[in-house]
C-alpha positions as CSV (number, residue, x, y, z in Angstrom):
1,M,15.8,-5.4,37.2
2,N,13.0,-3.9,35.0
3,K,14.2,-4.7,31.5
4,P,13.1,-8.1,30.2
5,P,16.0,-10.3,29.2
6,R,14.1,-11.9,26.3
7,N,10.7,-12.9,25.1
8,L,8.6,-15.5,26.8
9,T,7.0,-18.7,25.5
10,R,3.2,-18.8,25.4
11,A,3.1,-20.9,28.6
12,E,5.6,-18.6,30.4
13,E,3.6,-15.6,29.3
14,E,0.4,-17.1,30.7
15,I,2.0,-17.6,34.1
16,M,3.5,-14.1,34.0
17,Q,0.0,-12.6,33.2
18,E,-1.3,-14.2,36.4
19,L,1.7,-13.1,38.5
20,W,1.4,-9.5,37.2
21,E,-2.3,-9.6,38.2
22,I,-1.8,-11.0,41.7
23,K,1.5,-9.2,42.4
24,K,2.9,-12.2,44.4
25,G,1.7,-15.7,45.1
26,F,2.5,-19.3,45.6
27,V,2.3,-21.9,42.8
28,M,-1.3,-22.9,43.9
29,D,-2.4,-19.2,43.7
30,V,-1.3,-19.2,40.1
31,I,-2.9,-22.5,39.3
32,N,-6.2,-21.5,40.8
33,R,-6.4,-18.5,38.4
34,L,-5.7,-20.5,35.3
35,P,-8.6,-21.8,33.1
36,N,-9.7,-25.4,33.1
37,P,-8.3,-27.9,32.5
38,K,-5.8,-26.8,35.1
39,P,-2.2,-27.7,34.4
40,A,-0.4,-30.0,36.9
41,Y,1.3,-28.5,39.9
42,N,4.7,-29.7,38.7
43,T,4.2,-28.1,35.3
44,V,3.4,-24.7,36.7
45,S,6.2,-25.0,39.3
46,T,8.7,-25.8,36.5
47,I,7.6,-22.9,34.4
48,I,7.9,-20.5,37.3
49,R,11.5,-21.8,38.0
50,I,12.3,-21.2,34.4
51,L,11.0,-17.7,34.6
52,E,13.1,-17.2,37.7
53,K,16.2,-18.4,35.8
54,K,15.4,-16.0,33.0
55,G,15.2,-13.1,35.4
56,F,11.5,-12.5,35.2
57,V,10.5,-13.8,38.7
58,G,11.9,-13.6,42.2
59,H,10.8,-15.5,45.3
60,I,10.6,-15.1,49.1
61,A,11.1,-18.3,51.1
62,K,8.1,-19.0,53.3
63,G,9.0,-22.2,55.2
64,K,9.3,-25.0,52.7
65,S,7.3,-23.0,50.1
66,H,8.2,-20.1,47.9
67,Q,6.1,-17.0,47.2
68,Y,6.8,-15.7,43.8
69,Y,6.7,-12.1,42.4
70,P,7.5,-10.4,39.1
71,L,10.9,-8.8,38.7
72,V,9.9,-7.4,35.3
73,T,6.8,-5.2,35.0
74,K,4.2,-5.9,32.4
75,K,4.7,-2.5,30.9
76,A,8.5,-3.1,30.5
77,Y,7.8,-6.5,28.9
78,R,5.2,-5.2,26.5
79,K,7.5,-2.4,25.5
80,N,10.4,-4.8,24.8
81,L,8.1,-7.2,22.9
82,F,6.7,-4.4,20.8
83,K,10.2,-3.1,19.9
84,S,11.1,-6.6,18.8
85,Y,8.1,-7.1,16.6
86,F,8.4,-3.5,15.3
87,R,12.0,-4.1,14.3
88,N,11.5,-7.6,12.9
89,Y,8.2,-7.2,11.1
90,F,8.0,-3.6,10.1
91,N,11.8,-2.8,9.6
92,G,11.6,-0.3,12.3
93,S,9.3,1.9,10.2
94,Y,6.3,3.6,11.9
95,L,4.9,4.2,8.4
96,N,5.0,0.5,7.6
97,F,3.4,-0.3,10.9
98,T,0.7,2.3,10.6
99,S,-0.1,1.3,7.0
100,F,-0.4,-2.4,8.1
101,F,-2.4,-1.6,11.2
102,T,-4.9,0.7,9.5
103,K,-5.4,-1.4,6.4
104,N,-5.5,-4.9,7.8
105,Q,-7.2,-4.7,11.2
106,R,-10.7,-3.9,10.2
107,L,-10.9,-0.8,12.4
108,S,-14.2,1.0,12.7
109,L,-14.6,4.6,11.7
110,E,-14.8,5.5,15.4
111,E,-11.5,3.7,16.1
112,L,-9.8,5.4,13.2
113,E,-11.1,8.8,14.3
114,E,-9.8,8.2,17.9
115,M,-6.4,7.2,16.5
116,K,-6.4,10.4,14.4
117,K,-7.2,12.4,17.4
118,L,-4.3,10.9,19.4
119,I,-1.9,11.6,16.5
120,D,-3.2,15.2,16.2
121,E,-2.7,15.7,19.9
122,E,0.9,14.5,19.7
123,I,1.6,16.7,16.7
124,E,0.2,19.7,18.6
125,K,2.5,18.8,21.6
126,K,5.6,18.6,19.4
127,N,4.7,21.8,17.6
128,K,4.5,23.6,21.0
129,K,7.9,22.3,22.0
130,S,9.5,23.6,18.7
């Protein structure tokens, strides 16, 4: 499964960020990567089990322990999350999104020029296909 079933809570996303980074690991591997103050073992274990029920995480039994791994890629989750925000906050309009982004994000001239360059490159690609 590579399509995220739904969005994550902040705590779930924090755990997924670590699992995406380490590819697979035990609960303690995740805890060790989290910032201080570290959450309790049971808290992280519970969140991982919730992620498993949601279809984001799978596990391999290793004796009495479980080694967890992502079932959903970070790229697939990010794409789904962006689609949701795009639809809900910008009415699915790239023009609304671009207007908001360029006017409200305090972009530097260099960043705006880089964005323009990327857009120009995409326009050129599409013109070549026509």
